[in-house]
N, C-alpha and C positions, 0 to 999 in steps of 0.2 A: 613914938614917932621914929626913933632910931631903928627899931625893928622893921618898920615899914620900908626902910631904905636898905638896911644891911642884909636882911634875910633874903629878899629876892636877888640881890647882887651875889650873895654867897651861893645861893642855889644855882644861879646861872654859871658861876665860875666852876662849881663842882661838876655840873653837867658837861661843860666844855672839856674839862680835864678827863672825865670818864669816857665821853662819847666823841671827843674831838678827832681822834685818829680815824674812826670809822666814817665820820662825815667827810674828812679830807679824801679818804680812799674812794668813796662813792662819787665825790666831785671829780676826782682824777679819771675814774672810769667813765663817767658821763662825758667828760671833755674829750677823752680818747675816742669814744664811740662817735661823737659828733664830728671829729676830724676825719675818721674813717668814712663816715657816711658822706661827708662833703667831698672828699677826694674820690670816692667811688662815683659819685654823680658827675663830677667834672671830667673824669678820665673815661667814662663810658660813652660820652657823647662826642662825636667828631665835630670839627669846625663846620662841616656841611650841615649836620643836624642842628647845631646851635643857630646857624644863619637861617635855616628853614623855619625853625621855631620863631625866631625874631621876625621873619617876614610874615608868618601867619598872624603874629600879634599886631604887626603894622597893618595888615589887611583888615583885621577885625576892629581896628581902631583903639586897641588897648594901649598902644604906644604911638608916639609921633615919629616923624622922619629923623629927628636928631637922636632920639633914643635908639632907633633902629641902627643908625650909623655907629653909635657907641657900642652896641652889642656886637655888631658885625666886626668892628676893629678888635674888640676883645677876643672874639672867636678866632681871628686870624693871627693872633700873637702866639 
């Protein structure tokens, strides 16, 4: 019974010690890539583009008037 608890825990601990740094580096790289992608998307679109997209969504019925106003205010900040 002790082996059923100790061996898996020991195996997990050894794996984290051996592979932990690589997992952290991959996580950091993925986070940095996500930040770059997000910044690229927001900086490429002008406020006029953002408002036009919001208006298209409003006209198609995907969003309501309150959501349109919120998107418009964010674009103008």
